[in-house]
All heavy atoms as a GROMACS GRO file, in nm:
protein
  588
    1MET      N    1  -1.019   1.110  -0.522
    1MET     CA    2  -1.095   0.992  -0.516
    1MET      C    3  -1.046   0.884  -0.422
    1MET      O    4  -1.124   0.821  -0.346
    1MET     CB    5  -1.101   0.921  -0.659
    1MET     CG    6  -1.145   1.008  -0.770
    1MET     SD    7  -1.313   1.062  -0.750
    1MET     CE    8  -1.301   1.211  -0.832
    2LYS      N    9  -0.911   0.873  -0.412
    2LYS     CA   10  -0.850   0.787  -0.321
    2LYS      C   11  -0.882   0.818  -0.173
    2LYS      O   12  -0.909   0.735  -0.096
    2LYS     CB   13  -0.694   0.797  -0.346
    2LYS     CG   14  -0.607   0.698  -0.270
    2LYS     CD   15  -0.470   0.718  -0.304
    2LYS     CE   16  -0.385   0.637  -0.214
    2LYS     NZ   17  -0.241   0.645  -0.249
    3ASP      N   18  -0.881   0.950  -0.145
    3ASP     CA   19  -0.909   0.983  -0.006
    3ASP      C   20  -1.057   0.974   0.028
    3ASP      O   21  -1.093   0.940   0.135
    3ASP     CB   22  -0.875   1.144   0.009
    3ASP     CG   23  -0.735   1.169   0.003
    3ASP    OD1   24  -0.646   1.077   0.016
    3ASP    OD2   25  -0.699   1.284  -0.044
    4LEU      N   26  -1.151   0.988  -0.072
    4LEU     CA   27  -1.288   0.957  -0.048
    4LEU      C   28  -1.309   0.812  -0.011
    4LEU      O   29  -1.387   0.781   0.082
    4LEU     CB   30  -1.367   0.988  -0.180
    4LEU     CG   31  -1.518   0.961  -0.170
    4LEU    CD1   32  -1.581   1.052  -0.074
    4LEU    CD2   33  -1.574   0.980  -0.309
    5ILE      N   34  -1.264   0.721  -0.084
    5ILE     CA   35  -1.277   0.578  -0.050
    5ILE      C   36  -1.217   0.548   0.078
    5ILE      O   37  -1.263   0.456   0.156
    5ILE     CB   38  -1.228   0.479  -0.168
    5ILE    CG1   39  -1.300   0.510  -0.301
    5ILE    CG2   40  -1.222   0.342  -0.139
    5ILE    CD1   41  -1.453   0.480  -0.289
    6TYR      N   42  -1.099   0.597   0.102
    6TYR     CA   43  -1.027   0.577   0.238
    6TYR      C   44  -1.114   0.621   0.346
    6TYR      O   45  -1.125   0.544   0.443
    6TYR     CB   46  -0.882   0.649   0.223
    6TYR     CG   47  -0.803   0.630   0.348
    6TYR    CD1   48  -0.737   0.496   0.363
    6TYR    CD2   49  -0.795   0.715   0.442
    6TYR    CE1   50  -0.655   0.490   0.471
    6TYR    CE2   51  -0.716   0.694   0.554
    6TYR     CZ   52  -0.649   0.581   0.573
    6TYR     OH   53  -0.562   0.557   0.682
    7TYR      N   54  -1.175   0.731   0.330
    7TYR     CA   55  -1.249   0.788   0.441
    7TYR      C   56  -1.376   0.707   0.468
    7TYR      O   57  -1.414   0.673   0.579
    7TYR     CB   58  -1.292   0.935   0.411
    7TYR     CG   59  -1.379   1.000   0.507
    7TYR    CD1   60  -1.326   1.053   0.622
    7TYR    CD2   61  -1.524   1.008   0.491
    7TYR    CE1   62  -1.406   1.105   0.721
    7TYR    CE2   63  -1.600   1.067   0.578
    7TYR     CZ   64  -1.547   1.112   0.701
    7TYR     OH   65  -1.630   1.180   0.795
    8ILE      N   66  -1.445   0.660   0.358
    8ILE     CA   67  -1.567   0.577   0.371
    8ILE      C   68  -1.534   0.439   0.427
    8ILE      O   69  -1.594   0.396   0.525
    8ILE     CB   70  -1.633   0.563   0.237
    8ILE    CG1   71  -1.693   0.694   0.187
    8ILE    CG2   72  -1.746   0.457   0.248
    8ILE    CD1   73  -1.738   0.693   0.046
    9ALA      N   74  -1.424   0.381   0.376
    9ALA     CA   75  -1.384   0.249   0.437
    9ALA      C   76  -1.337   0.248   0.584
    9ALA      O   77  -1.384   0.164   0.660
    9ALA     CB   78  -1.261   0.196   0.353
   10GLN      N   79  -1.267   0.355   0.622
   10GLN     CA   80  -1.232   0.368   0.775
   10GLN      C   81  -1.352   0.377   0.847
   10GLN      O   82  -1.354   0.335   0.964
   10GLN     CB   83  -1.142   0.490   0.792
   10GLN     CG   84  -1.004   0.467   0.758
   10GLN     CD   85  -0.915   0.578   0.815
   10GLN    OE1   86  -0.948   0.702   0.802
   10GLN    NE2   87  -0.802   0.544   0.868
   11ALA      N   88  -1.456   0.448   0.808
   11ALA     CA   89  -1.579   0.459   0.894
   11ALA      C   90  -1.659   0.335   0.900
   11ALA      O   91  -1.724   0.301   1.000
   11ALA     CB   92  -1.673   0.560   0.829
   12LEU      N   93  -1.636   0.240   0.812
   12LEU     CA   94  -1.718   0.119   0.814
   12LEU      C   95  -1.648  -0.004   0.887
   12LEU      O   96  -1.727  -0.088   0.947
   12LEU     CB   97  -1.733   0.061   0.670
   12LEU     CG   98  -1.823   0.150   0.569
   12LEU    CD1   99  -1.815   0.090   0.429
   12LEU    CD2  100  -1.962   0.139   0.624
   13VAL      N  101  -1.519  -0.007   0.906
   13VAL     CA  102  -1.451  -0.121   0.961
   13VAL      C  103  -1.421  -0.099   1.112
   13VAL      O  104  -1.424   0.004   1.162
   13VAL     CB  105  -1.320  -0.153   0.882
   13VAL    CG1  106  -1.349  -0.180   0.731
   13VAL    CG2  107  -1.221  -0.032   0.896
   14ASP      N  108  -1.385  -0.216   1.173
   14ASP     CA  109  -1.346  -0.228   1.307
   14ASP      C  110  -1.193  -0.185   1.322
   14ASP      O  111  -1.150  -0.135   1.421
   14ASP     CB  112  -1.366  -0.360   1.369
   14ASP     CG  113  -1.519  -0.384   1.388
   14ASP    OD1  114  -1.594  -0.278   1.408
   14ASP    OD2  115  -1.555  -0.501   1.393
   15ASN      N  116  -1.121  -0.219   1.218
   15ASN     CA  117  -0.967  -0.190   1.231
   15ASN      C  118  -0.935  -0.086   1.116
   15ASN      O  119  -0.883  -0.123   1.012
   15ASN     CB  120  -0.889  -0.318   1.199
   15ASN     CG  121  -0.917  -0.427   1.306
   15ASN    OD1  122  -0.937  -0.407   1.408
   15ASN    ND2  123  -0.941  -0.557   1.251
   16PRO      N  124  -0.956   0.048   1.159
   16PRO     CA  125  -0.936   0.149   1.045
   16PRO      C  126  -0.790   0.163   1.012
   16PRO      O  127  -0.754   0.204   0.912
   16PRO     CB  128  -0.988   0.270   1.114
   16PRO     CG  129  -0.999   0.252   1.256
   16PRO     CD  130  -1.012   0.097   1.274
   17GLU      N  131  -0.690   0.126   1.104
   17GLU     CA  132  -0.550   0.143   1.068
   17GLU      C  133  -0.505   0.034   0.968
   17GLU      O  134  -0.400   0.053   0.906
   17GLU     CB  135  -0.465   0.116   1.206
   17GLU     CG  136  -0.471  -0.015   1.262
   17GLU     CD  137  -0.598  -0.039   1.358
   17GLU    OE1  138  -0.668   0.053   1.368
   17GLU    OE2  139  -0.610  -0.156   1.389
   18GLN      N  140  -0.577  -0.065   0.929
   18GLN     CA  141  -0.546  -0.163   0.824
   18GLN      C  142  -0.610  -0.135   0.697
   18GLN      O  143  -0.591  -0.213   0.611
   18GLN     CB  144  -0.581  -0.304   0.874
   18GLN     CG  145  -0.503  -0.350   0.993
   18GLN     CD  146  -0.522  -0.495   1.028
   18GLN    OE1  147  -0.608  -0.572   0.955
   18GLN    NE2  148  -0.454  -0.541   1.132
   19VAL      N  149  -0.674  -0.027   0.681
   19VAL     CA  150  -0.732   0.010   0.553
   19VAL      C  151  -0.624   0.073   0.459
   19VAL      O  152  -0.553   0.164   0.507
   19VAL     CB  153  -0.844   0.117   0.570
   19VAL    CG1  154  -0.892   0.170   0.436
   19VAL    CG2  155  -0.956   0.060   0.653
   20LYS      N  156  -0.614   0.019   0.347
   20LYS     CA  157  -0.514   0.070   0.246
   20LYS      C  158  -0.583   0.085   0.110
   20LYS      O  159  -0.656   0.003   0.069
   20LYS     CB  160  -0.406  -0.036   0.228
   20LYS     CG  161  -0.309  -0.035   0.356
   20LYS     CD  162  -0.192  -0.120   0.336
   20LYS     CE  163  -0.104  -0.128   0.450
   20LYS     NZ  164  -0.136  -0.237   0.536
   21VAL      N  165  -0.560   0.193   0.048
   21VAL     CA  166  -0.613   0.218  -0.085
   21VAL      C  167  -0.498   0.265  -0.175
   21VAL      O  168  -0.424   0.349  -0.146
   21VAL     CB  169  -0.706   0.347  -0.083
   21VAL    CG1  170  -0.768   0.369  -0.221
   21VAL    CG2  171  -0.822   0.313   0.015
   22GLU      N  172  -0.485   0.188  -0.280
   22GLU     CA  173  -0.380   0.214  -0.374
   22GLU      C  174  -0.446   0.240  -0.510
   22GLU      O  175  -0.544   0.194  -0.547
   22GLU     CB  176  -0.293   0.081  -0.400
   22GLU     CG  177  -0.218   0.059  -0.270
   22GLU     CD  178  -0.125  -0.076  -0.296
   22GLU    OE1  179  -0.113  -0.126  -0.402
   22GLU    OE2  180  -0.091  -0.123  -0.188
   23GLU      N  181  -0.379   0.341  -0.587
   23GLU     CA  182  -0.432   0.391  -0.710
   23GLU      C  183  -0.351   0.347  -0.822
   23GLU      O  184  -0.228   0.375  -0.829
   23GLU     CB  185  -0.448   0.545  -0.704
   23GLU     CG  186  -0.520   0.594  -0.823
   23GLU     CD  187  -0.559   0.743  -0.810
   23GLU    OE1  188  -0.501   0.804  -0.715
   23GLU    OE2  189  -0.637   0.794  -0.886
   24VAL      N  190  -0.408   0.277  -0.923
   24VAL     CA  191  -0.332   0.238  -1.049
   24VAL      C  192  -0.386   0.333  -1.161
   24VAL      O  193  -0.503   0.317  -1.186
   24VAL     CB  194  -0.357   0.090  -1.081
   24VAL    CG1  195  -0.279   0.054  -1.206
   24VAL    CG2  196  -0.308   0.006  -0.961
   25LEU      N  197  -0.303   0.417  -1.209
   25LEU     CA  198  -0.346   0.515  -1.306
   25LEU      C  199  -0.325   0.462  -1.446
   25LEU      O  200  -0.231   0.395  -1.479
   25LEU     CB  201  -0.266   0.643  -1.288
   25LEU     CG  202  -0.275   0.723  -1.156
   25LEU    CD1  203  -0.173   0.834  -1.154
   25LEU    CD2  204  -0.416   0.769  -1.153
   26GLY      N  205  -0.428   0.498  -1.526
   26GLY     CA  206  -0.422   0.466  -1.676
   26GLY      C  207  -0.448   0.588  -1.749
   26GLY      O  208  -0.454   0.704  -1.696
   27ASN      N  209  -0.456   0.580  -1.876
   27ASN     CA  210  -0.479   0.695  -1.961
   27ASN      C  211  -0.615   0.755  -1.928
   27ASN      O  212  -0.626   0.879  -1.902
   27ASN     CB  213  -0.476   0.652  -2.117
   27ASN     CG  214  -0.346   0.618  -2.157
   27ASN    OD1  215  -0.247   0.655  -2.097
   27ASN    ND2  216  -0.335   0.537  -2.260
   28GLN      N  217  -0.725   0.692  -1.938
   28GLN     CA  218  -0.855   0.750  -1.906
   28GLN      C  219  -0.912   0.686  -1.782
   28GLN      O  220  -1.021   0.746  -1.739
   28GLN     CB  221  -0.936   0.725  -2.026
   28GLN     CG  222  -0.898   0.805  -2.148
   28GLN     CD  223  -1.007   0.828  -2.251
   28GLN    OE1  224  -1.114   0.778  -2.244
   28GLN    NE2  225  -0.970   0.911  -2.350
   29THR      N  226  -0.863   0.570  -1.739
   29THR     CA  227  -0.932   0.503  -1.626
   29THR      C  228  -0.832   0.482  -1.519
   29THR      O  229  -0.714   0.448  -1.550
   29THR     CB  230  -0.984   0.366  -1.674
   29THR    OG1  231  -1.075   0.379  -1.781
   29THR    CG2  232  -1.056   0.298  -1.561
   30SER      N  233  -0.874   0.496  -1.390
   30SER     CA  234  -0.784   0.472  -1.284
   30SER      C  235  -0.852   0.365  -1.196
   30SER      O  236  -0.981   0.366  -1.191
   30SER     CB  237  -0.743   0.590  -1.209
   30SER     OG  238  -0.863   0.648  -1.159
   31VAL      N  239  -0.774   0.275  -1.140
   31VAL     CA  240  -0.825   0.166  -1.061
   31VAL      C  241  -0.787   0.188  -0.923
   31VAL      O  242  -0.666   0.206  -0.886
   31VAL     CB  243  -0.779   0.025  -1.112
   31VAL    CG1  244  -0.839  -0.076  -1.019
   31VAL    CG2  245  -0.822   0.008  -1.253
   32LEU      N  246  -0.887   0.194  -0.830
   32LEU     CA  247  -0.860   0.206  -0.676
   32LEU      C  248  -0.877   0.067  -0.621
   32LEU      O  249  -0.977  -0.005  -0.633
   32LEU     CB  250  -0.951   0.301  -0.614
   32LEU     CG  251  -0.948   0.447  -0.659
   32LEU    CD1  252  -1.060   0.519  -0.586
   32LEU    CD2  253  -0.810   0.498  -0.620
   33GLU      N  254  -0.764   0.022  -0.554
   33GLU     CA  255  -0.761  -0.107  -0.497
   33GLU      C  256  -0.768  -0.088  -0.346
   33GLU      O  257  -0.690  -0.037  -0.285
   33GLU     CB  258  -0.638  -0.187  -0.527
   33GLU     CG  259  -0.629  -0.222  -0.675
   33GLU     CD  260  -0.490  -0.292  -0.708
   33GLU    OE1  261  -0.403  -0.278  -0.628
   33GLU    OE2  262  -0.483  -0.344  -0.810
   34LEU      N  263  -0.880  -0.139  -0.290
   34LEU     CA  264  -0.910  -0.125  -0.138
   34LEU      C  265  -0.873  -0.254  -0.071
   34LEU      O  266  -0.916  -0.363  -0.114
   34LEU     CB  267  -1.062  -0.091  -0.129
   34LEU     CG  268  -1.109  -0.080   0.017
   34LEU    CD1  269  -1.047   0.019   0.093
   34LEU    CD2  270  -1.262  -0.061   0.024
   35LYS      N  271  -0.791  -0.245   0.026
   35LYS     CA  272  -0.749  -0.366   0.107
   35LYS      C  273  -0.796  -0.334   0.246
   35LYS      O  274  -0.758  -0.231   0.304
   35LYS     CB  275  -0.611  -0.385   0.103
   35LYS     CG  276  -0.555  -0.416  -0.042
   35LYS     CD  277  -0.405  -0.444  -0.046
   35LYS     CE  278  -0.362  -0.474  -0.192
   35LYS     NZ  279  -0.226  -0.479  -0.204
   36VAL      N  280  -0.861  -0.421   0.314
   36VAL     CA  281  -0.900  -0.424   0.448
   36VAL      C  282  -0.862  -0.547   0.523
   36VAL      O  283  -0.826  -0.650   0.462
   36VAL     CB  284  -1.058  -0.389   0.473
   36VAL    CG1  285  -1.085  -0.254   0.416
   36VAL    CG2  286  -1.136  -0.498   0.412
   37ALA      N  287  -0.870  -0.543   0.651
   37ALA     CA  288  -0.848  -0.675   0.729
   37ALA      C  289  -0.949  -0.773   0.695
   37ALA      O  290  -1.062  -0.745   0.660
   37ALA     CB  291  -0.854  -0.636   0.887
   38LYS      N  292  -0.909  -0.905   0.703
   38LYS     CA  293  -0.996  -1.018   0.659
   38LYS      C  294  -1.126  -1.011   0.730
   38LYS      O  295  -1.231  -1.049   0.678
   38LYS     CB  296  -0.918  -1.146   0.686
   38LYS     CG  297  -0.947  -1.239   0.579
   38LYS     CD  298  -0.852  -1.358   0.587
   38LYS     CE  299  -0.860  -1.459   0.472
   38LYS     NZ  300  -0.797  -1.428   0.356
   39GLU      N  301  -1.126  -0.986   0.860
   39GLU     CA  302  -1.254  -0.985   0.939
   39GLU      C  303  -1.346  -0.865   0.903
   39GLU      O  304  -1.464  -0.865   0.931
   39GLU     CB  305  -1.222  -0.988   1.086
   39GLU     CG  306  -1.145  -0.880   1.148
   39GLU     CD  307  -0.998  -0.887   1.146
   39GLU    OE1  308  -0.946  -0.993   1.084
   39GLU    OE2  309  -0.927  -0.817   1.198
   40ASP      N  310  -1.290  -0.766   0.842
   40ASP     CA  311  -1.374  -0.648   0.799
   40ASP      C  312  -1.423  -0.654   0.662
   40ASP      O  313  -1.492  -0.561   0.606
   40ASP     CB  314  -1.286  -0.521   0.823
   40ASP     CG  315  -1.269  -0.487   0.959
   40ASP    OD1  316  -1.348  -0.529   1.047
   40ASP    OD2  317  -1.159  -0.426   0.997
   41LEU      N  318  -1.382  -0.753   0.587
   41LEU     CA  319  -1.419  -0.769   0.441
   41LEU      C  320  -1.563  -0.766   0.420
   41LEU      O  321  -1.624  -0.708   0.332
   41LEU     CB  322  -1.356  -0.890   0.383
   41LEU     CG  323  -1.344  -0.895   0.227
   41LEU    CD1  324  -1.273  -0.777   0.182
   41LEU    CD2  325  -1.272  -1.025   0.188
   42GLY      N  326  -1.642  -0.842   0.507
   42GLY     CA  327  -1.784  -0.845   0.502
   42GLY      C  328  -1.853  -0.712   0.519
   42GLY      O  329  -1.957  -0.684   0.465
   43LYS      N  330  -1.797  -0.634   0.602
   43LYS     CA  331  -1.851  -0.498   0.634
   43LYS      C  332  -1.838  -0.411   0.519
   43LYS      O  333  -1.929  -0.320   0.487
   43LYS     CB  334  -1.786  -0.436   0.760
   43LYS     CG  335  -1.823  -0.512   0.882
   43LYS     CD  336  -1.755  -0.451   1.005
   43LYS     CE  337  -1.801  -0.543   1.126
   43LYS     NZ  338  -1.723  -0.507   1.241
   44VAL      N  339  -1.727  -0.414   0.446
   44VAL     CA  340  -1.706  -0.337   0.327
   44VAL      C  341  -1.793  -0.376   0.205
   44VAL      O  342  -1.840  -0.290   0.138
   44VAL     CB  343  -1.557  -0.333   0.296
   44VAL    CG1  344  -1.539  -0.266   0.157
   44VAL    CG2  345  -1.474  -0.259   0.404
   45ILE      N  346  -1.812  -0.502   0.201
   45ILE     CA  347  -1.891  -0.550   0.088
   45ILE      C  348  -2.048  -0.535   0.117
   45ILE      O  349  -2.123  -0.486   0.034
   45ILE     CB  350  -1.859  -0.702   0.062
   45ILE    CG1  351  -1.718  -0.706   0.005
   45ILE    CG2  352  -1.961  -0.758  -0.055
   45ILE    CD1  353  -1.671  -0.846  -0.011
   46GLY      N  354  -2.085  -0.570   0.242
   46GLY     CA  355  -2.231  -0.557   0.279
   46GLY      C  356  -2.320  -0.672   0.223
   46GLY      O  357  -2.270  -0.760   0.153
   47LYS      N  358  -2.435  -0.667   0.282
   47LYS     CA  359  -2.529  -0.776   0.239
   47LYS      C  360  -2.557  -0.767   0.088
   47LYS      O  361  -2.602  -0.666   0.039
   47LYS     CB  362  -2.665  -0.756   0.313
   47LYS     CG  363  -2.660  -0.810   0.448
   47LYS     CD  364  -2.789  -0.807   0.517
   47LYS     CE  365  -2.781  -0.853   0.659
   47LYS     NZ  366  -2.913  -0.858   0.728
   48GLN      N  367  -2.533  -0.880   0.029
   48GLN     CA  368  -2.556  -0.895  -0.125
   48GLN      C  369  -2.482  -0.780  -0.203
   48GLN      O  370  -2.513  -0.739  -0.318
   48GLN     CB  371  -2.706  -0.886  -0.161
   48GLN     CG  372  -2.774  -1.002  -0.100
   48GLN     CD  373  -2.918  -1.009  -0.142
   48GLN    OE1  374  -2.975  -0.902  -0.180
   48GLN    NE2  375  -2.996  -1.118  -0.108
   49GLY      N  376  -2.363  -0.731  -0.136
   49GLY     CA  377  -2.290  -0.637  -0.219
   49GLY      C  378  -2.338  -0.490  -0.212
   49GLY      O  379  -2.290  -0.409  -0.292
   50ARG      N  380  -2.441  -0.466  -0.131
   50ARG     CA  381  -2.499  -0.335  -0.136
   50ARG      C  382  -2.409  -0.222  -0.094
   50ARG      O  383  -2.402  -0.119  -0.149
   50ARG     CB  384  -2.620  -0.334  -0.046
   50ARG     CG  385  -2.746  -0.408  -0.097
   50ARG     CD  386  -2.852  -0.389  -0.015
   50ARG     NE  387  -2.963  -0.467  -0.072
   50ARG     CZ  388  -3.064  -0.534   0.002
   50ARG    NH1  389  -3.059  -0.525   0.137
   50ARG    NH2  390  -3.156  -0.605  -0.056
   51THR      N  391  -2.322  -0.245   0.015
   51THR     CA  392  -2.223  -0.135   0.056
   51THR      C  393  -2.127  -0.110  -0.057
   51THR      O  394  -2.089   0.004  -0.082
   51THR     CB  395  -2.160  -0.174   0.188
   51THR    OG1  396  -2.260  -0.218   0.280
   51THR    CG2  397  -2.077  -0.058   0.244
   52ALA      N  398  -2.071  -0.215  -0.114
   52ALA     CA  399  -1.973  -0.200  -0.217
   52ALA      C  400  -2.039  -0.135  -0.346
   52ALA      O  401  -1.971  -0.047  -0.405
   52ALA     CB  402  -1.925  -0.337  -0.261
   53ARG      N  403  -2.160  -0.168  -0.373
   53ARG     CA  404  -2.221  -0.095  -0.484
   53ARG      C  405  -2.254   0.052  -0.454
   53ARG      O  406  -2.236   0.133  -0.545
   53ARG     CB  407  -2.364  -0.164  -0.519
   53ARG     CG  408  -2.409  -0.130  -0.644
   53ARG     CD  409  -2.550  -0.214  -0.679
   53ARG     NE  410  -2.546  -0.353  -0.635
   53ARG     CZ  411  -2.641  -0.405  -0.561
   53ARG    NH1  412  -2.743  -0.333  -0.515
   53ARG    NH2  413  -2.634  -0.539  -0.515
   54ALA      N  414  -2.276   0.080  -0.330
   54ALA     CA  415  -2.305   0.215  -0.289
   54ALA      C  416  -2.173   0.301  -0.306
   54ALA      O  417  -2.166   0.418  -0.352
   54ALA     CB  418  -2.364   0.234  -0.152
   55MET      N  419  -2.067   0.237  -0.255
   55MET     CA  420  -1.933   0.302  -0.274
   55MET      C  421  -1.894   0.323  -0.417
   55MET      O  422  -1.844   0.430  -0.448
   55MET     CB  423  -1.817   0.215  -0.200
   55MET     CG  424  -1.833   0.227  -0.049
   55MET     SD  425  -1.720   0.104   0.031
   55MET     CE  426  -1.566   0.169  -0.009
   56ARG      N  427  -1.927   0.231  -0.501
   56ARG     CA  428  -1.892   0.244  -0.648
   56ARG      C  429  -1.978   0.356  -0.702
   56ARG      O  430  -1.934   0.417  -0.794
   56ARG     CB  431  -1.912   0.117  -0.711
   56ARG     CG  432  -1.807   0.017  -0.677
   56ARG     CD  433  -1.820  -0.118  -0.763
   56ARG     NE  434  -1.698  -0.208  -0.726
   56ARG     CZ  435  -1.719  -0.327  -0.666
   56ARG    NH1  436  -1.835  -0.372  -0.631
   56ARG    NH2  437  -1.600  -0.401  -0.645
   57THR      N  438  -2.103   0.367  -0.663
   57THR     CA  439  -2.198   0.467  -0.717
   57THR      C  440  -2.136   0.608  -0.674
   57THR      O  441  -2.137   0.705  -0.764
   57THR     CB  442  -2.339   0.448  -0.659
   57THR    OG1  443  -2.375   0.317  -0.694
   57THR    CG2  444  -2.425   0.555  -0.714
   58ILE      N  445  -2.103   0.626  -0.549
   58ILE     CA  446  -2.045   0.752  -0.501
   58ILE      C  447  -1.915   0.779  -0.583
   58ILE      O  448  -1.896   0.898  -0.630
   58ILE     CB  449  -2.016   0.746  -0.360
   58ILE    CG1  450  -2.155   0.741  -0.287
   58ILE    CG2  451  -1.939   0.872  -0.314
   58ILE    CD1  452  -2.129   0.714  -0.129
   59LEU      N  453  -1.831   0.680  -0.608
   59LEU     CA  454  -1.707   0.701  -0.675
   59LEU      C  455  -1.734   0.737  -0.821
   59LEU      O  456  -1.663   0.828  -0.875
   59LEU     CB  457  -1.626   0.571  -0.663
   59LEU     CG  458  -1.493   0.585  -0.730
   59LEU    CD1  459  -1.395   0.683  -0.645
   59LEU    CD2  460  -1.425   0.443  -0.715
   60SER      N  461  -1.830   0.679  -0.886
   60SER     CA  462  -1.857   0.717  -1.030
   60SER      C  463  -1.912   0.848  -1.040
   60SER      O  464  -1.893   0.924  -1.141
   60SER     CB  465  -1.948   0.613  -1.082
   60SER     OG  466  -2.068   0.610  -1.034
   61ALA      N  467  -1.990   0.886  -0.944
   61ALA     CA  468  -2.053   1.029  -0.941
   61ALA      C  469  -1.937   1.128  -0.931
   61ALA      O  470  -1.932   1.233  -0.994
   61ALA     CB  471  -2.156   1.042  -0.841
   62ALA      N  472  -1.852   1.103  -0.831
   62ALA     CA  473  -1.744   1.196  -0.811
   62ALA      C  474  -1.649   1.200  -0.921
   62ALA      O  475  -1.590   1.314  -0.964
   62ALA     CB  476  -1.674   1.166  -0.683
   63SER      N  477  -1.609   1.087  -0.987
   63SER     CA  478  -1.520   1.086  -1.098
   63SER      C  479  -1.585   1.150  -1.220
   63SER      O  480  -1.513   1.203  -1.308
   63SER     CB  481  -1.471   0.941  -1.122
   63SER     OG  482  -1.573   0.854  -1.156
   64ALA      N  483  -1.707   1.136  -1.233
   64ALA     CA  484  -1.775   1.198  -1.351
   64ALA      C  485  -1.759   1.349  -1.348
   64ALA      O  486  -1.754   1.425  -1.457
   64ALA     CB  487  -1.927   1.154  -1.358
   65LYS      N  488  -1.768   1.403  -1.237
   65LYS     CA  489  -1.747   1.550  -1.208
   65LYS      C  490  -1.603   1.598  -1.266
   65LYS      O  491  -1.609   1.710  -1.325
   65LYS     CB  492  -1.761   1.577  -1.070
   65LYS     CG  493  -1.798   1.725  -1.035
   65LYS     CD  494  -1.834   1.747  -0.899
   65LYS     CE  495  -1.880   1.880  -0.881
   65LYS     NZ  496  -1.935   1.913  -0.752
   66VAL      N  497  -1.507   1.513  -1.252
   66VAL     CA  498  -1.376   1.545  -1.302
   66VAL      C  499  -1.352   1.488  -1.436
   66VAL      O  500  -1.233   1.489  -1.485
   66VAL     CB  501  -1.272   1.519  -1.201
   66VAL    CG1  502  -1.285   1.596  -1.076
   66VAL    CG2  503  -1.260   1.373  -1.169
   67LYS      N  504  -1.450   1.433  -1.501
   67LYS     CA  505  -1.443   1.373  -1.640
   67LYS      C  506  -1.338   1.266  -1.645
   67LYS      O  507  -1.262   1.265  -1.738
   67LYS     CB  508  -1.424   1.489  -1.741
   67LYS     CG  509  -1.530   1.584  -1.752
   67LYS     CD  510  -1.511   1.682  -1.863
   67LYS     CE  511  -1.632   1.767  -1.886
   67LYS     NZ  512  -1.659   1.875  -1.795
   68LYS      N  513  -1.342   1.180  -1.548
   68LYS     CA  514  -1.251   1.063  -1.552
   68LYS      C  515  -1.330   0.947  -1.515
   68LYS      O  516  -1.437   0.947  -1.452
   68LYS     CB  517  -1.144   1.090  -1.454
   68LYS     CG  518  -1.007   1.060  -1.518
   68LYS     CD  519  -0.888   1.078  -1.416
   68LYS     CE  520  -0.787   0.986  -1.472
   68LYS     NZ  521  -0.666   0.980  -1.396
   69ARG      N  522  -1.280   0.820  -1.550
   69ARG     CA  523  -1.344   0.699  -1.510
   69ARG      C  524  -1.258   0.631  -1.395
   69ARG      O  525  -1.144   0.618  -1.425
   69ARG     CB  526  -1.364   0.602  -1.628
   69ARG     CG  527  -1.448   0.487  -1.599
   69ARG     CD  528  -1.477   0.409  -1.720
   69ARG     NE  529  -1.569   0.288  -1.693
   69ARG     CZ  530  -1.515   0.168  -1.671
   69ARG    NH1  531  -1.383   0.143  -1.685
   69ARG    NH2  532  -1.603   0.077  -1.645
   70THR      N  533  -1.323   0.590  -1.283
   70THR     CA  534  -1.259   0.538  -1.178
   70THR      C  535  -1.329   0.406  -1.138
   70THR      O  536  -1.444   0.408  -1.128
   70THR     CB  537  -1.247   0.629  -1.060
   70THR    OG1  538  -1.201   0.751  -1.096
   70THR    CG2  539  -1.158   0.574  -0.954
   71VAL      N  540  -1.253   0.299  -1.126
   71VAL     CA  541  -1.310   0.167  -1.087
   71VAL      C  542  -1.259   0.128  -0.949
   71VAL      O  543  -1.148   0.146  -0.915
   71VAL     CB  544  -1.257   0.056  -1.190
   71VAL    CG1  545  -1.324  -0.072  -1.161
   71VAL    CG2  546  -1.307   0.094  -1.332
   72LEU      N  547  -1.355   0.073  -0.871
   72LEU     CA  548  -1.314   0.038  -0.732
   72LEU      C  549  -1.311  -0.127  -0.727
   72LEU      O  550  -1.397  -0.190  -0.770
   72LEU     CB  551  -1.413   0.078  -0.635
   72LEU     CG  552  -1.392   0.022  -0.489
   72LEU    CD1  553  -1.269   0.082  -0.424
   72LEU    CD2  554  -1.513   0.068  -0.404
   73GLU      N  555  -1.188  -0.176  -0.681
   73GLU     CA  556  -1.172  -0.317  -0.665
   73GLU      C  557  -1.146  -0.341  -0.518
   73GLU      O  558  -1.054  -0.279  -0.462
   73GLU     CB  559  -1.065  -0.374  -0.754
   73GLU     CG  560  -1.099  -0.370  -0.909
   73GLU     CD  561  -1.009  -0.450  -0.982
   73GLU    OE1  562  -0.917  -0.527  -0.929
   73GLU    OE2  563  -1.013  -0.446  -1.102
   74ILE      N  564  -1.217  -0.434  -0.461
   74ILE     CA  565  -1.198  -0.478  -0.320
   74ILE      C  566  -1.108  -0.596  -0.313
   74ILE      O  567  -1.147  -0.703  -0.377
   74ILE     CB  568  -1.322  -0.498  -0.248
   74ILE    CG1  569  -1.401  -0.371  -0.250
   74ILE    CG2  570  -1.302  -0.544  -0.112
   74ILE    CD1  571  -1.552  -0.376  -0.204
   75ILE      N  572  -0.990  -0.590  -0.265
   75ILE     CA  573  -0.887  -0.696  -0.275
   75ILE      C  574  -0.896  -0.774  -0.136
   75ILE      O  575  -0.900  -0.710  -0.030
   75ILE     CB  576  -0.746  -0.639  -0.276
   75ILE    CG1  577  -0.736  -0.553  -0.412
   75ILE    CG2  578  -0.641  -0.750  -0.300
   75ILE    CD1  579  -0.761  -0.612  -0.539
   76GLU      N  580  -0.890  -0.904  -0.145
   76GLU     CA  581  -0.899  -0.984  -0.014
   76GLU      C  582  -0.755  -0.983   0.036
   76GLU      O  583  -0.665  -0.994  -0.024
   76GLU     CB  584  -0.951  -1.124  -0.053
   76GLU     CG  585  -1.096  -1.130  -0.089
   76GLU     CD  586  -1.140  -1.272  -0.120
   76GLU    OE1  587  -1.092  -1.361  -0.051
   76GLU    OE2  588  -1.229  -1.290  -0.205
   0.00000   0.00000   0.00000
């Protein structure tokens, strides 16, 4: 899951070397924290949050396949 979000975020931003994804594991839920450069934050979120919502949808579909719950948080 971490690699999936990393790959998508790198394709969206102007500074792909500043993309960082950290995973916080829990019992049934894991949280992915996505950090990008400040000027790329709008590209990752998208208009009215559409890009972020699409990334979360893809993530939930992929995590449902492995029977786990994964949450994406975009950190400023």
